[in-house]
C-alpha positions in Angstrom: -94.6 36.3 -70.6 -96.3 32.9 -70.2 -99.4 31.8 -72.0 -102.1 29.4 -70.7 -105.0 27.8 -72.4 -108.3 29.4 -71.3 -111.6 27.6 -70.9 -114.8 29.5 -70.6 -117.6 28.0 -68.4 -120.8 30.1 -68.1 -118.8 33.2 -68.6 -116.1 32.3 -66.1 -112.4 32.2 -67.2 -110.7 29.0 -66.1 -107.1 28.1 -66.8 -104.8 25.2 -65.9 -101.3 25.5 -64.3 -99.7 22.2 -63.7 -102.2 20.4 -61.5 -104.1 23.5 -60.5 -107.5 24.5 -62.0 -107.6 28.3 -61.6 -110.8 30.4 -61.7 -109.7 33.8 -62.8 -112.1 36.3 -61.4 -111.9 39.8 -60.0 -112.7 41.2 -56.6 -111.1 38.6 -54.3 -108.7 40.4 -51.9 -106.8 37.2 -51.0 -106.0 34.0 -52.9 -108.0 30.9 -52.0 -106.3 27.6 -52.8 -106.4 23.9 -51.9 -103.1 24.3 -49.9 -101.5 27.1 -47.9 -98.9 27.8 -50.7 -99.4 28.4 -54.4 -96.6 27.9 -56.9 -97.4 30.2 -59.8 -95.1 31.6 -62.5 -92.1 30.1 -60.5 -93.0 32.1 -57.4 -94.2 30.4 -54.2 -97.0 32.5 -52.6 -98.5 32.0 -49.1 -102.2 31.8 -49.5 -105.4 31.0 -47.7 -107.3 27.7 -47.6 -110.4 29.3 -46.2 -111.8 32.8 -46.7 -115.0 34.0 -45.0 -115.9 30.4 -44.2 -115.5 29.2 -47.9 -113.0 26.7 -49.3 -112.2 26.0 -53.0 -114.3 22.8 -52.5 -117.3 25.0 -51.6 -116.5 27.2 -54.6 -116.3 24.2 -56.9 -119.8 23.2 -55.8 -121.2 26.7 -56.5 -119.4 26.8 -59.9 -120.3 23.2 -60.9 -116.7 22.6 -61.9 -113.7 21.4 -59.9 -111.3 24.2 -59.1 -108.2 24.4 -56.9 -107.6 28.1 -56.9 -109.2 31.5 -56.9 -106.4 34.0 -57.2 -106.8 37.3 -55.4 -105.3 40.7 -55.8 -102.5 39.6 -53.5 -101.1 37.5 -56.3 -102.6 39.1 -59.4 -101.1 42.5 -58.6 -97.7 41.2 -59.6 -98.7 40.5 -63.2 -99.9 42.2 -66.4 -102.7 40.0 -67.7 -103.9 39.7 -71.3 -107.0 37.8 -72.1 -107.4 36.6 -75.7 -110.9 35.1 -75.7 -111.0 34.5 -79.4 -107.9 32.2 -79.2 -108.8 30.9 -75.8 -105.6 32.0 -74.1 -104.5 34.2 -71.2 -101.0 35.6 -70.8 -99.3 36.6 -67.6 -96.2 38.8 -67.5 -94.4 39.4 -64.2 -94.3 43.1 -63.4 -90.9 44.4 -62.4 -91.5 47.2 -59.9 -89.3 49.6 -58.1 -89.2 48.4 -54.5 -87.7 51.6 -53.0 
């Protein structure tokens, strides 16, 4: 399990992972990132740089804060996630699944 500091901006959960500013939200089917690969929790994921005509630059303008990443279910499905709003942290634990 790995813990990250959590910022709250107008009700949006935002965390930092190395040089990435990640908006944790629900509903995105695919991850949107500044590059076509995302290194998260020591796993390198192929991701999108544009989704339905939108980039993370466009998302940053809408949010009013610079973000590099909007993780989708394609990445988040691999983790158990625990939000601790009181202590401003979020914890990710890689799910070991049976791949039969």
